[in-house]
N, C-alpha and C positions, 0 to 999 in steps of 0.2 A: 471613521473608517477603522475596521478591525481586521486582524489577520488570523489565520488558523490553518488547520489541517483536517481533511476528511480521511479518516483511517478505515480502509476496507481490506478485504482479503478472505480467502477460504477459511473454513473452520480449522483451527489448529495452527494457523500461520503466525500467531502471536500478537494479535491486535490489542487485546487487553493488557498484556505484558508491555507492549510497545507504549501504549498510552500512559501506563504507570511510570515506566522508565523515562519517557520523553518529558512528562510533566515535572519529574524530579530534576532532570537535567536543565530544563528551561528555567526552573525556579532558582537553581544554583547560579545561573548566569544573569539573574536579575529580572526575569520577566514574570509578571503576574499571569498565572495560567488557570484556566477553567476547563475542566474535562466534562463533556456532555455525553452521557451514556444514552444512545439511541438503540440499544440492543435489548429488547424486552425479554430475551432468554438469558441474559447475563445477570444472574442473581447473586453472584459471589465476586464482588468488585474489590480489587486490591487497592484502589485509590478512592479518595473522597471526590465524589462528582458534584458539580455545581447544579446540574440539571439531570434528572433521571426520568426516562420515559415511563418507568413503572409507576410514577405518580399520575400518569395519564391512562395507561393501559398495561395490562399484564398478559404475557403469552399464555400462561396457565389458565387464566380466566377465559381467554378467547377459545382455547382448545376445548375446554369443558362446555362452554356455552354453545358453541357452533359445531361441535364434533369434528374439529379439524386436526390434522397432523401438525407437526412442527413447521414444515415448510409453508403450508397453507396458512397457518396461524401467523407467521412472520409477514407474509404478504398482506394479510388483513390488518396487522398492526401498523405497517407502513402506510397503508391506504387510510387508516384511521388518523394517523399522525398528519398526513397531508390535509385531510379535511379539517383538522383542528390545529392548523399551523399557527393560528393566533395565540394559542396556549404557549407554544414553543417560542414564538417571537417575544411575548411578554416576559418570559424567563430570561431571554438572552439580552434584551435591551440594556439592562443595568450593567451587564458584563462587558458589553461592547465598548464601553467608555475607556477601559484601561486594562483589559485582559486579552491574552492570547488564547484562542479557542482550539480545543482538540475534540473532534467529534468521533466517538467510538460507535461504529455501525455494526449491524449483524453480519454474520459470516455466510449468509445464504447468497451465493454469487449471482443467482438469477436476478436479484434485486438491482444489480448494477450493469447488466448487459441485456436484459430482456424486459423487465417491468419498468414502468416509468415513474412509479410513485416516489421512490427514494430520490431519483434525479429531480423530480418536481419540488420536493421538500428543500433540497439544496439550492436550487435555482431561486425559489421564492425567498429564502433567507438571504441569499446574495443580493437580490434586488431590494428587499425591504430594509435590510440592515447595513447595506453597503459593505459587504464582507469581501475580503480577498483570500480565497481558499485554494489550497493545493491538495489534490488527491494523492495520498500515500497508499499505494497498493502493495500489500505484503504477500510474498510468495515464499513458501518454505524452501530454503536452499537445497535441501536434500533431494528435491525433485530433479536436480541436474544429474544425479547419478543414474537416472532411468531416462533414456532418450524419449520414450513414448510420453512419459509424464512431463518432461521438459517441453515437448511440442504442445501438449495440452495447456501448460502454463502460459506459453506464448500466445496461443489463441485466446485464452481467457483475458490476458492483459490487453491484447489488441482490441477485442470486442468491448471491453470496459472503457478503454480510452476513447473509442469512437462514440460510444453511447453517452458517456457523461459530458464530453466536450468541455473539459476543464484542464487547467495546468495539472500535469500528471507525472508522478515519479513511481516507477516500479522498483521494488526493493526485494532483494534476496535476503530474507530474515534468517536468523539462527545460523549465520555463516560459520560460526565456530563449530557447528555440527555437520558441515557440508559433506564430509567423507565418512560419516557414521554408517552409511548404507552401502559403502563401496567406493573404490577409487574412480575418479572422473576420467572419461575417455580423452578429454582435451584440457588444455590450460583454462584457468578461470575466465580469462578475457574472451574466450570463445563463447561462453554462456552469457557474460554480462553485455558484450557488444552485439550479441546475436549475429555471429559471423556466418559464413556460407553453410547453410543447413544441409546442403547435399552431402556433406561429410558425415552427417548423422545416419545416412541411409544404410551404410554397412552395419552399423551397430543395431539399427532397428531390425535389419534382416536376421540378426542372430536370435531374435526372440520369435519363437514359433507362433506366438499369439498375434504378432504383428504382420506375419506374412500375408494373411488374407486381405489386409488393408494397406498394402504397400503403395498402391497407386493413389489411394485417398490421402495417405500421409504425405506423399510427395507433393500433391497439389495443395494441401493445407500449408505446407512449408513455403511453397511458392507464394501463397497469399500473404503470409507474414512478411516475406522479403519484398514483395511488390509494394506493400504499404510502407515498409521501412520506418516504422514508428517506434517499435519496441526496443528498449534496452533496459538494463538493470544496474542499480547500484547495490552495495552490500551493507549489511548491518549486523553487528553484535551488540545487542541492547545493553549488555553489561560492561561494554568497553566505552569509556568516556570519549576517547579519540574517535571511535567509529561513529558514535552518536553526534559528536560535534561536527564531523565532516558532512553528515547527512543534513544537519541543521543549516549549514552554509548553503547547501544546494537548494533546500526548501525556501530559504530566505530570498534567494535569487529568483526562484520560480514564482512565488506569490507576491513579490515586490516589497517584502519587509525591509530589505536593505535600503530602500528609498524613504522609509517612514521617518518623518521628522525633518527631512531635508528641505531647506528653503533657499535653493540655489538656482543658478541658471541652467538652461538646457544643456550647456556644455558640461557642467559638473555631473548631471544625471548620465550623460553619455559616457563619461569616463568610467563611472561605476558599472554601467551596463556592459561595456566592452572589456572590462578588466578580465584578464585571463584566469581561467579556473586553475587554482594552484594545488588541487588535491587529487589529480588523476592518478598519480602514483599510488596514493593510499586507497583509491577505489579498487584497484586490481592487483598490482604487483606486490605491495606490502601485505595485502590481505591474503594472497596466495602463500606468501612466505611464512605468514604467521599461523595459518590454519590448515594448510595442506602439506602433506608429506611429499618429498621427492620420491622418485622411483626406487632408489636404493633403500631408503628408510622404510618405504611401504613394503618392499619384499622382505626385509629383515623382520618386520612386525608380523608377517604372515608366514 
């Protein structure tokens, strides 16, 4: 049995930076880490990858040979990977014995809520290699400063969770830059806990571009709240405490905290029901560290 993370998110959300930082952190705490690059468009890797999809197929070759654009080319590459899953399986089998796996996937979001090939690749690996994986879905934190973009991020997160059907953690990445595009309308916990979205309606109405879609936006918000599945944690990949808190959550989600235990069901239950001790760090401490209060914000402006 091997454990790991499936790292996904829109372009620019920080997936490659995350894989680089997370692999360094996990190595520091004593885990052997293998990063698997499954993004055929990622040709400038800051980390040493144990497996690289470019050894199997390259996006540039696909685009030239089949006259496809980047999006169509990525769909083709994922389909090709699914059909050649034995290649990937053979590369991963030696690593599964003693490595923690980080899968760096492409940033084309359609692959994870619309098309089935990426999901099929993940599911086949889980079944054939007995993997325990958690999806880490990165969303740029600055989207919270725009109510319309925040609603879009919620819909993307919900659609991806339903489509992939795996243990799932939504992460507001680059939390240290959350107010770089303007002050948030509400406290951070409103966005992380996805509280009553009706409060966003007033702010959405201030945008003339959103007026035409007011009813649609309201219904989409109702869909998100009816499912009541989406929430977020936060991450500053350069902050060891922030990364460490996220690792604790991931370890509970994919079962890593149970790895190596040879105890009774009672001992497993004690670990499973142990209270999460980092809720303060998830919201309050993060807001205090990275967000200005009203007085300081007005003075800076």
